[in-house]
N, C-alpha and C positions, 0 to 999 in steps of 0.2 A: 691215157688208157681209154678215155671216152671215144676217141677216134676209131678204135678198133672194134670190130664185130667178129662174129664167129663163135662157135660153140664153146671153146675154151675160155674166151674172154667173158662170155655170158655166165659160165659156171662161176668164174672168179667174182664177177660183179654181184651175182645172186648170193654167193656165200658171204661176201662182205656186207650186203644189205641185211641178211638174216642173222649174221653173228658179228656185229661190229667189233667185238673184242679181239677177233683174230687179226684185225688190221694193225693192231699195236705191234705184233710180232711178225708181220709180213711185209717183206719188200718184194715188189715185182719189177723185174727187168725185162725190157723188150729188145730183142735182137732183130734188126732189119735185114732184108736180103742184101743190102750194101755193106753189111758187116758193122753197122753202128749199134752201140749198146746204150740204151736209155733206161732211167728209172721211170716208172709209170707216172710219176709226178712231173717229169720233164716235158717241155714243149717239144714235140717231134715234128720236124719239117715235113711238109706234105710230100708224098711220093705217090705216083700214079699206081693203081692196083696192078698186080702181075697179069691179070686177065682183063679183057675188055668188058666182060659181063660175068656175073655169078654163074651163068649157065655155060660159060666157056671155060674149059679146063686147059690151063697152059702150064707146062713144066716150069717150076720156079727155078731160076738161076740165082745162085748166091755168089758173092765175091769171096772165094776161098783164099784170095791173096792177103786177106785181112785176118786169117786164123791166129797167127801169132799175136797180133794186137788185141784180138778179142779175148784169147785165153789169158793173156797177161792182165788186161783190164779186169776181167771177171774174177781171176784169182786175187787180185789186189782188193777188189770190193769185198769179197768173201773174208779175206784175211783181216782187212781194216774194220769190217763190221762185226767181227767176232761171231759169225754165224755157227750154229751147231748143225744145221741141216740145210741143204739146198735141193729143191725139186726142179729138175730140168724137164720142161714141157715144150719140146721142139718137134716140128715136122722133120722128116728125113732129110730134106735138102740142107737144113740148117745144122744138123748134127756135126758135120764135118768142122764147122767153125768153133765148136767147143770141145771136140774130141781131145782127151788128154788133160783137160783142165782139172778133173777130179783128182788126178795124181799130184797136183800142185797145192792142194789145200787139205787142211785137217778136218774140215767139216764133212759130215756124211753126206754123200751126193746120191740122190735117188733120181733115176730116169723114169719118166712116164712110160709104162708098158701096157700093151693090149693089142688085140687083133684088128683094131680099126678106131675110127674117130669116136664112136659112141662109148666103147669100153674105155678108151683113154680119158674121155670126159668124166666117166664114172670114177676112174682112178684118181683123177685131179680132185674131184669133189670129196672123195673119201680121205685123201691126204690133207686137204684143207680142214676137214672136220675132225682129223685125228682118228679116223676109223681105220680098221684093218683093211688092207688092200688085197685084191684078188690076184693080181699079177706081179706084185712087188715083193 
């Protein structure tokens, strides 16, 4: 997870620093645009950024051919880990890769909601802290 930057990763890192107890009950999975799924403790192979620069916005293309494999693996992880709740925090291009997985698990699945990046980061922070969410 150290390789990743961005507002949502920073929210998670800060929450873990400020409240280390939540890390005992928190597993973080990273879904790559190639459709690979990693735990945050795994070594993730290097992949070039989607854009050449942080100032350049490029539409992210994800490999939707891996949807079945991703939903099966994710459902297996949730089932085997005996999770009570899963918080899905993905950008729009990635949602297709997990669509329908929540129908395959018994755990409550929450999707991050909000009208933009800032409100979604706030929702993530509230979920991590166990606070009431505005959009969920």
